[in-house]
N, C-alpha and C positions, 0 to 999 in steps of 0.2 A: 504494499500499499504506500510505501515511501515514494514509489514512482509517480503516483497520482498527485503527490504534493508538489512535484516538479513539472508535471505535464498534465494536460487535460485528459489524456488517454494513454494507456499502455497496451502494448501488444502481448498476447499470450502465445507461447510456443506449444505446439503439440507435435511430438515426434520430430523436433528440430525445425519445424516450419511454422510460420505464423498461422495460428488457428483461430484467432479472434482478437477482439479488443475489449478493454474494460474502461468505463468512464466512472467518475465519482457517483453519478446517479444510479449506475448499476448496483452499487453497494447497498442501495436502499430497496432493491427488488426482492420479492419473496424467495426466488431460487437461491440467491446468494446468501440470504439470511438463514435459509434452511440448511444449506451446505455448511455454513459457519457453526450453526447449532449442532449439527451432526459431528463436526470435527471436535468441538468442545466436549461433547458427550463421550466420544471415543477416548479422548485424552483423560477425562475424569475416570472412566472405567479402567484405564491402564494404571492410573495413579492408585486406585483402590486395590487392584491386584498387587501392585508393588508394596503397598502398606501391609497387605495380608502376608506377603512373603517376608518382609523386613521385621515385622512386629507380630510374633506368634501370639495367638489368643487375643486378648484385649490390651496388650502391653502398649499399644499406640496411645492409649488414653493419657498416659503421663505427659504427652507432648501437646495436649489440648488444654486450654484454660478451663477452669471450673464453670465459668459462665457459658462458654461455647458448648461444653459437654452437657450442661443442663438444658440448653435449647435443643440440642440433638435428641436428648432423652424425651423431652416434651413432644417433639415431632414424631419420634418413634411410637410413643404412646398413642398419639392421634392416628397414625397410620395403622396401628394394630387394631384400634377401635373400628377402623374402616375395613378390617379384614385384609390388609396388605401385609404380605410376608416379607419383611425386610430386616436387615441387621442395623445396629447402631451406626456402623461406619457409613451405611447408605444415607443416613440422615444428616451427615456433616455437610457443611458448605464446601465448595470447591477450594476456597482459600484455606480452610482448615486442613484439608487433605494435603495441600501443597506445603503448609507449615510442618505437618507431621513428617513428610519426606525430608524436608530440609533439616529439621531438628534431629531426625534419626540418623541421617548421613553425617551430621556434625558430631553426634555423640559416638559414632562408630570409628571416627578418625582420631 
């Protein structure tokens, strides 16, 4: 997206050849927003798996503040009330998961 800050349009390569252009207004269109949401969802799923591998059981809890943990527990309770089968880790914010990974890696070195 840095290219759009310098130019009104950027070219997209597909298999080494120009395959399309993107303008700033394209970023507001539903297909781009859906693609971006999908990418963020995939990244969050990968981070959750990484946490499960790096922090056996619920040992990841030590890397989350008490307030954030309480909010996740309240969300889990509400989701269980709605018969949704999730883990506490699934109820954390994306930023909480990022902090867990960062703090876990720091403590491992």
